[in-house]
C-alpha positions as CSV (number, residue, x, y, z in Angstrom):
1,P,-12.3,10.4,-13.1
2,E,-10.4,7.2,-13.3
3,L,-7.5,8.7,-15.3
4,Y,-6.7,11.2,-12.5
5,R,-7.0,8.5,-9.9
6,R,-4.5,6.3,-11.7
7,A,-2.1,9.2,-12.2
8,F,-2.3,10.1,-8.5
9,L,-1.7,6.5,-7.5
10,Q,1.3,6.4,-9.8
11,L,2.8,9.5,-8.3
12,N,2.2,8.1,-4.8
13,D,4.2,5.0,-5.8
14,L,6.9,7.0,-7.4
15,Y,7.3,9.3,-4.4
16,S,6.5,6.8,-1.7
17,N,9.5,7.9,0.4
18,H,8.3,11.5,0.4
19,T,6.1,13.3,2.9
20,V,2.9,14.3,1.2
21,I,1.5,17.8,1.5
22,F,-1.9,18.8,0.1
23,T,-2.7,22.4,-0.5
24,D,-6.0,24.2,-1.2
25,G,-7.3,27.7,-1.3
26,S,-10.9,29.0,-1.7
27,H,-12.8,32.3,-2.1
28,H,-16.4,32.3,-1.2
29,S,-19.0,35.0,-0.3
30,N,-18.4,34.2,3.4
31,G,-14.6,34.6,3.2
32,T,-11.3,33.6,1.7
33,G,-8.9,31.0,3.1
34,A,-5.9,28.8,2.4
35,A,-4.6,25.7,3.9
36,F,-2.1,22.9,3.7
37,I,-2.4,19.4,5.2
38,L,0.5,17.3,6.2
39,E,-0.2,13.8,7.6
40,D,-2.7,14.6,10.4
41,L,-1.9,18.3,10.7
42,A,-3.9,21.0,9.1
43,F,-2.5,24.6,8.8
44,K,-5.2,27.1,8.0
45,F,-5.0,30.7,7.0
46,K,-7.7,33.4,6.8
47,L,-7.1,35.9,4.0
48,P,-8.7,39.3,3.3
49,G,-12.2,38.9,1.8
50,Q,-11.2,40.6,-1.4
51,A,-8.4,38.1,-2.1
52,S,-9.1,36.0,-5.2
53,N,-9.3,32.3,-5.5
54,F,-5.9,32.3,-7.3
55,T,-4.3,34.3,-4.4
56,A,-5.7,31.7,-1.9
57,E,-4.4,28.8,-3.9
58,A,-1.0,30.4,-4.4
59,F,-0.8,31.4,-0.7
60,S,-1.4,27.8,0.4
61,I,1.5,26.7,-1.7
62,L,3.7,29.5,-0.4
63,K,2.9,28.5,3.2
64,A,3.7,24.8,2.4
65,V,7.1,25.6,0.9
66,E,7.9,28.0,3.8
67,F,7.1,25.1,6.1
68,I,9.4,22.8,4.1
69,L,12.2,25.4,4.3
70,E,12.0,25.2,8.1
71,Q,12.2,21.4,8.2
72,H,15.3,19.2,8.1
73,E,13.5,16.4,6.2
74,Q,14.4,16.5,2.5
75,N,11.7,14.6,0.8
76,Y,8.3,16.3,0.3
77,I,5.8,16.2,-2.5
78,I,3.1,18.9,-2.8
79,Y,-0.2,18.1,-4.4
80,T,-2.4,21.0,-5.6
81,D,-5.4,21.3,-7.8
82,S,-4.5,24.8,-8.9
83,F,-3.4,24.5,-12.5
84,S,-3.2,28.3,-12.8
85,T,-0.7,28.5,-10.0
86,I,1.4,25.7,-11.5
87,Q,1.4,27.6,-14.8
88,S,2.4,30.9,-13.1
89,L,5.2,29.1,-11.3
90,Q,6.7,28.1,-14.6
91,Q,7.1,31.8,-15.6
92,P,10.7,32.9,-15.4
93,Y,9.8,36.4,-14.3
94,P,6.3,36.4,-12.7
95,K,4.7,39.6,-11.8
96,N,2.6,38.2,-8.9
97,A,4.4,38.7,-5.6
98,I,3.2,35.4,-4.1
99,I,4.5,33.5,-7.1
100,Q,7.8,35.3,-6.8
101,N,8.0,34.4,-3.1
102,I,7.2,30.7,-3.9
103,Q,10.0,30.6,-6.5
104,D,12.4,32.3,-4.1
105,T,11.6,29.9,-1.3
106,I,12.0,26.9,-3.5
107,H,15.4,28.2,-4.5
108,Q,16.3,28.6,-0.8
109,I,15.3,25.0,-0.2
110,I,17.5,23.8,-3.1
111,E,20.5,25.9,-1.9
112,Q,19.9,24.6,1.7
113,D,20.0,21.0,0.5
114,K,23.4,21.3,-1.3
């Protein structure tokens, strides 16, 4: 809806000096996959068929933050449509290993930038 479009445009303006990364994950009867897109590059990952949609969404974010860790550019913004992953990332002691890895990688990025 229009509200989301306006919020997205406001974020784009606020972070106009950042490189944008979009993430997505999906679980279907024909397979499970995750991806992140950066400018005109798409990084795609096939996951085990039994992996959940949550796992696919979280894995796409993990791969994006791992990519950021390897780069020397400092300004990135990650867009995701996975509210459940965002909620899980806010937990101080998550049980999910992928969420833990995302948090650990973000901490590494922060330490690297000091």
